[in-house]
C-alpha positions in Angstrom: 0.0 0.0 -0.2 3.0 2.6 0.9 4.8 1.5 -2.6 1.4 2.3 -4.4 0.7 5.9 -2.2 4.4 6.7 -3.1 4.1 6.3 -6.8 0.3 8.1 -7.1 2.8 11.1 -5.7 5.6 10.4 -8.6 2.9 11.4 -11.5 3.3 14.3 -14.3 6.8 16.2 -14.6 7.6 16.4 -11.5 6.9 12.6 -10.9 9.0 12.5 -13.9 11.9 14.4 -12.8 11.9 13.1 -9.1 11.7 8.9 -10.8 14.5 9.8 -12.6 17.2 12.1 -10.2 17.2 9.1 -8.0 18.1 6.8 -10.5 20.9 9.0 -12.0 21.7 11.7 -8.8 23.2 14.6 -9.6 24.2 13.4 -13.4 20.3 14.0 -13.7 20.1 17.5 -14.9 22.9 17.3 -17.6 21.5 13.9 -19.1 17.6 15.5 -19.1 19.6 19.1 -20.7 20.8 16.8 -23.3 17.7 14.9 -23.8 16.2 18.4 -25.0 18.8 19.1 -27.9 18.1 18.4 -30.9 18.4 14.9 -32.3 21.9 13.9 -34.4 22.0 12.1 -37.6 23.7 9.4 -39.8 22.4 8.9 -43.1 22.2 5.7 -44.6 22.3 5.6 -49.0 22.4 2.6 -51.5 22.1 5.9 -54.2 18.0 5.0 -53.6 15.9 6.9 -51.0 18.4 8.2 -47.7 17.3 6.9 -44.0 18.4 9.2 -41.3 19.2 7.3 -38.2 20.8 8.2 -34.3 24.3 6.6 -34.4 23.6 5.2 -31.3 21.1 3.4 -32.7 23.3 2.1 -36.2 26.2 1.1 -33.2 23.6 -1.2 -31.4 22.6 -2.8 -34.5 26.1 -3.2 -35.8 27.0 -5.3 -32.6 24.8 -8.0 -33.6 27.4 -11.0 -35.0 26.0 -11.9 -38.7 28.8 -13.7 -40.6 28.0 -16.7 -41.2 24.3 -16.6 -40.1 21.6 -18.0 -42.2 18.9 -16.8 -40.6 18.4 -13.7 -38.9 14.9 -12.2 -37.3 14.3 -8.7 -36.4 11.3 -8.6 -34.3 10.3 -5.5 -33.7 11.4 -3.7 -36.6 9.3 -0.8 -37.3 10.1 2.0 -38.6 13.2 0.1 -40.1 16.3 1.5 -39.4 18.0 -1.7 -37.6 16.3 -3.7 -40.5 18.7 -1.9 -43.0 22.0 -2.0 -41.0 21.1 -5.6 -40.6 20.7 -6.2 -44.2 23.5 -4.0 -44.9 26.2 -6.0 -42.7 24.7 -9.7 -43.4 25.9 -12.6 -45.9 24.4 -12.9 -49.4 23.1 -16.1 -48.8 21.2 -15.5 -45.7 17.7 -14.3 -45.0 16.5 -11.9 -42.9 13.0 -12.0 -41.6 11.8 -7.6 -40.6 9.0 -8.1 -38.3 6.2 -5.7 -36.7 3.0 -6.2 -34.7 1.3 -2.8 -35.7 -0.5 -2.6 -38.7 0.6 1.3 -39.6 4.0 0.9 -38.2 4.4 -2.2 -40.4 3.1 -0.3 -43.5 5.9 2.3 -42.6 8.8 -0.4 -42.5 7.2 -2.0 -45.6 8.2 1.8 -47.2 11.6 2.0 -46.0 12.5 -1.7 -47.1 11.2 -1.3 -50.4 12.4 2.6 -51.3 15.7 2.3 -49.5 17.5 -1.0 -49.5 19.2 -2.0 -53.1 17.1 -4.4 -55.4 19.5 -7.2 -55.3 19.3 -7.1 -51.4 15.2 -6.7 -51.5 14.4 -10.8 -52.3 16.5 -11.7 -48.7 14.4 -9.5 -46.7 10.9 -10.8 -46.0 8.6 -8.3 -43.7 5.5 -9.5 -41.5 2.8 -8.2 -39.7 2.6 -10.6 -36.0 2.9 -10.3 -32.6 6.4 -11.0 -31.9 5.6 -12.0 -28.3 3.5 -14.9 -29.6 5.9 -15.9 -32.3 7.4 -18.9 -30.5 4.6 -20.6 -30.3 4.7 -21.2 -34.2 8.4 -21.8 -34.3 11.6 -22.3 -31.9 15.2 -22.8 -32.2 14.9 -21.1 -35.8 17.2 -18.0 -36.0 21.1 -17.7 -35.8 21.0 -13.8 -34.7 17.8 -12.3 -33.6 17.5 -8.2 -32.9 14.9 -7.3 -30.2 14.9 -3.5 -30.1 11.5 -3.3 -27.9 8.9 -1.1 -26.9 9.9 1.1 -24.5 8.8 4.4 -22.3 11.1 6.6 -25.0 12.2 9.1 -22.5 13.7 12.0 -25.2 10.1 11.7 -26.4 8.0 12.0 -23.4 10.0 14.9 -22.7 9.3 16.6 -25.8 5.7 16.1 -25.3 3.7 17.5 -22.9 0.8 15.4 -23.2 2.7 12.3 -22.4 4.7 14.1 -19.9 1.8 15.4 -17.6 0.3 11.4 -18.2 3.5 9.9 -17.1 3.7 7.4 -14.2 6.0 4.6 -12.6 3.0 2.7 -14.3 4.2 2.9 -17.8 7.6 1.6 -16.8 5.9 -1.2 -15.1 3.3 -2.3 -17.7 6.0 -1.7 -20.5 8.8 -4.0 -18.7 6.2 -6.9 -18.3 5.6 -6.2 -21.9 10.0 -6.5 -23.0 10.2 -9.5 -21.0 7.1 -11.5 -23.0 8.8 -10.5 -26.0 12.4 -11.6 -24.8 10.9 -14.8 -23.8 9.6 -15.4 -26.5 12.6 -14.3 -28.9 15.3 -16.7 -26.6 13.0 -19.6 -27.6 13.0 -18.5 -31.4 16.9 -18.7 -31.1 18.7 -21.3 -32.1 21.8 -23.1 -29.5 25.1 -21.0 -30.0 22.9 -18.1 -31.4 22.7 -14.5 -30.1 20.2 -11.9 -29.3 20.8 -8.4 -28.8 17.9 -6.5 -26.9 18.3 -2.8 -26.9 15.8 -0.3 -25.9 16.2 3.8 -26.2 14.9 3.9 -22.2 16.4 5.2 -19.4 15.1 3.0 -16.5 17.0 0.1 -15.5 13.6 -1.8 -15.3 13.4 -1.9 -19.0 17.4 -2.4 -19.6 19.2 -4.8 -17.6 16.4 -6.0 -15.3 15.2 -7.6 -18.2 18.1 -9.2 -19.1 18.6 -10.4 -15.4 15.0 -11.7 -15.4 16.1 -13.8 -18.5 19.5 -14.8 -17.2 17.0 -16.0 -13.9 14.6 -17.5 -16.0 16.9 -19.3 -18.1 19.7 -21.7 -17.6 21.2 -21.2 -21.0 22.5 -17.4 -21.1 25.6 -16.1 -21.3 25.9 -11.8 -21.5 28.9 -11.4 -24.1 32.2 -9.2 -22.7 33.1 -5.9 -24.1 36.1 -7.5 -25.9 33.9 -10.3 -28.0 31.1 -7.2 -28.8 34.4 -5.2 -30.3 35.2 -7.3 -32.5 31.9 -8.1 -34.1 31.5 -4.3 -34.1 34.7 -3.4 -36.2 33.8 -6.6 -38.4 30.3 -4.9 -39.4 31.2 -1.4 -39.3 33.7 -2.3 -41.8 31.5 -4.3 -44.0 28.7 -1.3 -43.9 31.1 1.8 -44.4 30.0 2.6 -47.7 26.4 2.8 -46.8 26.8 5.6 -44.7 27.4 9.7 -44.7 27.3 12.8 -42.0 27.5 15.9 -41.6 28.6 15.1 -37.9 32.3 13.8 -40.1 33.8 12.9 -43.1 34.7 9.2 -41.9 31.5 8.0 -40.7 33.4 4.5 -39.6 35.2 6.3 -36.8 33.0 8.1 -36.1 30.8 5.4 -35.0 33.6 3.8 -33.2 34.3 6.8 -31.3 30.1 7.0 -30.4 30.8 3.0 -29.7 33.8 4.1 -27.3 31.6 6.4 -25.4 28.9 3.9 -24.1 28.7 3.7 -20.2 29.2 0.1 -19.4 26.5 -1.3 -17.1 25.4 -4.4 -15.3 24.2 -6.4 -18.6 25.2 -4.3 -20.8 25.7 -0.6 -22.3 24.1 2.4 -22.2 25.1 5.0 -25.2 23.5 8.2 -23.7 23.5 11.6 -25.1 25.2 13.0 -22.1 28.1 10.9 -22.8 28.3 10.3 -26.3 28.0 13.7 -28.3 24.4 14.1 -28.4 24.0 10.1 -29.7 21.2 7.9 -28.3 19.6 7.0 -25.7 20.3 3.6 -26.6 20.6 0.5 -24.1 21.9 -2.4 -25.7 23.0 -6.0 -24.6 24.7 -8.9 -26.3 23.7 -12.6 -25.3 24.7 -16.1 -26.2 22.5 -19.4 -26.5 25.0 -22.0 -25.1 24.6 -25.3 -26.3 24.3 -27.2 -22.9 24.2 -30.5 -24.2 
């Protein structure tokens, strides 16, 4: 009862501020100010239509191992940026399923994929409209690598819209973390042994980030969080493969710029957090790479 009474007070703009100040302490005013700044972007282009992405999102997607994979899955794919990254770093023979449960967002995903990717890549990219949390009821251990960019609080967008900010409460985080867990547990069942799951959000709260990974590690005994050294190697390989498709007004050498953003990520208990106060305006983007160990 005391917890509910306490949460009732943590509502709206004031409650939002108090909640995140408790999480980030003296760093919160600096982080909050950074969230109000204009977003920065990197342009992805294959000489067709361009697509603009937050560099933090590109960095996260490039940490998923794809070399040698036969089947990839982007489980919550709209609006499509991370699907573009995966399509650009995967092997030609590898198939990529890109899924979105919302019909309007699926339409946006289709438009992005069809208008941005080169025609020779399109046959290997299949979009679908399905609830990712229920996908595991139709398939199991079917994919070599899975990217799960889960729906989240997206505090940067909350701060930018007074309606969302006035309606904010901790219950929003609790509801989203349950949804994230449903997607995470489904993705884990869809992942092959020795496969990789990259879990990400643009949220700031631990409950939506490390907290969801912690629940996975507690529920399943075959998960292992990958080390910085391992992820660094994967990232370096993928940046090298993808470098020719990227442009940015921020830097003439986009590959080196992304490497810098990667190096500025804050280490958390189970992953990394690219935050605009620490990474030159990029993010926020949390990600964790988990390997499914073959225990047989």
